[in-house]
C-alpha positions in Angstrom: 29.4 27.5 280.8 26.8 26.2 283.2 28.0 22.6 282.8 31.6 23.7 283.3 30.8 25.5 286.5 28.7 22.6 287.7 31.6 20.2 287.1 33.9 22.3 289.2 31.4 22.7 292.0 30.6 18.9 292.1 34.3 18.0 292.2 34.7 20.2 295.2 31.6 18.8 296.9 32.6 15.2 296.1 36.0 15.8 297.6 34.5 17.2 300.8 31.9 14.5 301.1 34.5 11.8 300.5 36.7 13.2 303.3 33.7 13.3 305.7 33.1 9.6 304.9 36.8 8.8 305.7 36.6 10.8 308.9 33.3 9.1 309.8 31.5 12.4 310.0 27.9 13.0 309.0 27.4 14.1 305.4 24.6 16.5 304.7 22.6 16.0 301.5 23.7 18.5 298.8 20.9 19.5 296.4 21.5 20.8 292.8 18.3 22.5 291.7 17.7 23.0 287.9 14.9 25.4 287.0 13.6 25.0 283.5 15.2 21.6 283.3 14.0 21.1 279.7 16.9 23.3 278.7 19.3 20.8 280.1 17.6 17.7 278.7 17.3 19.3 275.3 21.1 19.0 274.8 21.5 16.2 272.4 25.0 15.3 273.5 23.9 14.6 277.1 20.9 12.5 275.9 22.9 10.4 273.5 25.8 9.7 275.8 23.6 9.0 278.9 25.7 11.5 280.8 23.0 12.4 283.2 22.3 8.8 284.2 25.9 8.3 285.0 26.3 11.6 286.8 23.1 11.1 288.9 24.2 7.6 290.0 27.7 8.9 290.9 26.2 11.9 292.8 24.0 9.6 294.9 27.0 7.8 296.3 28.2 11.2 297.6 24.8 12.2 299.0 24.2 14.8 296.2 20.8 15.1 294.7 19.9 16.2 291.2 16.6 18.1 291.4 15.1 19.1 288.0 12.1 21.5 287.9 9.9 21.7 284.9 6.3 22.5 284.1 6.1 19.7 281.6 7.1 16.2 282.8 7.6 15.0 279.3 10.8 17.1 279.2 12.4 14.7 281.6 13.7 11.5 280.0 12.2 8.3 281.4 15.5 6.9 282.4 16.0 9.9 284.7 12.4 10.3 285.8 12.1 6.8 287.0 15.4 7.1 288.9 14.0 9.5 291.5 12.6 8.0 294.7 10.7 11.2 295.6 8.5 13.0 293.0 6.5 16.2 293.6 3.6 17.1 291.4 1.8 20.4 291.6 -1.8 20.4 290.3 -2.2 24.0 289.0 -4.7 23.9 286.1 -8.4 24.1 285.9 -8.8 22.5 282.4 -10.0 18.9 283.0 -8.9 17.7 279.6 -5.4 19.1 280.1 -5.3 17.5 283.6 -6.5 14.2 282.2 -3.7 14.2 279.5 -1.1 15.0 282.2 -2.3 12.2 284.4 -2.4 9.7 281.5 1.2 10.7 280.8 2.3 10.4 284.4 0.4 7.3 285.1 2.2 5.5 282.3 5.7 7.0 282.9 5.8 6.8 286.7 3.8 3.5 287.0 1.3 5.3 289.2 -1.2 2.8 290.6 -4.9 3.2 290.6 -5.0 4.5 294.2 -2.6 7.3 293.5 -4.2 8.1 290.2 -7.6 8.5 291.9 -6.1 10.8 294.5 -4.5 12.9 291.8 -7.8 13.1 289.9 -9.5 14.5 292.9 -6.9 17.1 294.0 -8.1 20.7 293.8 -6.0 23.4 292.1 -2.8 24.4 293.8 -2.3 21.1 295.6 1.0 19.3 295.6 1.3 15.6 295.9 4.6 14.2 297.1 5.2 10.5 296.3 7.9 8.5 297.9 8.4 4.7 297.9 5.0 3.2 298.8 3.7 6.4 300.5 2.4 9.8 299.5 1.0 13.0 301.0 -0.6 16.2 299.7 -0.1 19.8 300.5 -2.8 22.4 299.8 -1.6 25.9 299.1 -3.8 28.8 300.1 -5.5 30.2 297.0 -5.6 33.9 297.7 -4.7 37.0 295.7 -1.1 37.1 296.9 -0.5 33.4 296.0 -2.0 33.9 292.5 0.2 36.9 291.9 3.2 34.9 292.9 2.3 32.0 290.6 1.5 34.3 287.7 4.8 36.2 287.8 
């Protein structure tokens, strides 16, 4: 049902974006956010037929962005993960061993260099690192009771 609705919506957006291109009008970026993306990637049909890779490449040409959200980066197939220019990582755990495993996984899968890896290792809890092209920046979220309640709900 979700994929059928998404197909209808993207066809409408593509048509509007295409018309704006013809009329030489600015086209805004259109974002499709997918919370709990592991549910999408778990679908065997889409993995085997490389549907997502084709869809994402087509969407890019119409200024549409696929934005998967997951707590576990291993849920995102490498072919899709490496297709994103911008990646946001939120460091939220205290467990050093778990953080080390996550960084080992990401370092390999994202080809994170030593400099970025060292930055990630030093980041305190509730810090986000945004990586784009050759650059990166971090955002530190205030660690107070209200924020912890929000994260834990």
